C-alpha positions as a printed Julia matrix, in Angstrom:
83×3 Matrix{Float64}:
   6.14   -5.7    -0.72
   4.59   -7.95   -3.64
   2.1    -6.32   -5.81
  -0.16   -8.96   -7.62
  -2.28   -7.82  -10.51
  -4.53  -10.65  -12.35
  -6.39   -9.77  -15.33
  -8.44  -12.23  -17.53
  -5.56  -13.31  -19.62
  -2.35  -12.33  -17.8
  -0.8   -12.36  -14.28
   1.97  -10.06  -13.12
   4.2    -9.82  -10.0
   5.83   -6.98   -8.88
   8.33   -6.98   -6.1
   9.12   -3.55   -4.53
  11.23   -2.92   -1.23
   8.48   -1.78    1.61
  11.04    0.85    3.06
  11.25    2.25   -0.39
   7.69    2.47   -0.88
   6.45    3.28    2.63
   9.03    5.77    4.06
   8.75    9.74    5.27
   9.23   11.08    1.8
   6.26    9.11    0.62
   4.04    9.78    3.37
   4.56   13.54    3.04
   3.64   13.29   -0.69
   0.46   11.34   -0.06
  -0.43   13.92    2.67
  -0.03   16.69    0.4
  -1.92   14.99   -2.43
  -4.83   13.95    0.36
  -4.97   17.52    1.3
  -5.18   18.82   -2.12
  -7.62   16.4    -3.58
  -9.91   15.72   -0.68
 -11.79   17.16    2.32
 -10.12   14.79    4.76
  -8.07   16.24    7.63
  -5.01   14.26    7.44
  -1.72   15.52    8.46
   1.96   14.49    7.3
   2.61   13.53   11.04
  -0.13   10.88   11.05
   1.02    9.43    7.68
   4.45    9.22    8.89
   3.17    7.37   12.01
   1.24    5.13    9.57
   4.37    4.28    7.54
   6.22    3.42   10.74
   3.77    1.05   11.98
   3.34   -0.55    8.44
   6.96   -1.09    8.55
   6.99   -2.58   12.02
   3.91   -4.64   11.44
   5.6    -6.25    8.08
   7.06   -9.46    9.95
   3.79  -10.35   11.53
   1.72   -9.82    8.48
   4.01  -11.58    6.41
   3.59  -14.59    8.96
   0.04  -14.6     8.8
  -0.38  -14.31    4.97
  -2.6   -11.53    5.39
  -2.94   -9.01    2.4
  -2.37   -5.34    2.85
  -4.9    -4.5     0.16
  -7.12   -6.5    -2.03
  -9.17   -5.16   -4.69
 -11.55   -6.89   -7.3
 -13.0    -4.99  -10.09
 -16.2    -5.94  -11.71
 -14.4    -6.55  -14.94
 -12.57   -9.58  -13.37
  -9.21   -7.72  -12.63
  -7.64   -8.16   -9.35
  -4.97   -6.5    -7.25
  -3.43   -7.87   -4.16
  -0.67   -6.03   -2.45
   0.98   -8.18    0.3
   4.15   -7.52    2.55
């Protein structure tokens, strides 16, 4: 996984192993945070399935050069997460 952060003056790239970022433990932590802070009913099992599918889709997403997340703020900062 690559996380690109662009500010007006700086560009940063963070490389992170996808399996380390998207696994059963992080899915259960994310599920607990979602249940605690929002009204969205999202089970840990659903997040574990999502993590599994992201890991499976990693190869095809990389071949298509398709970003997983792309966010641009009004201040000019840009964050791009790709597998």
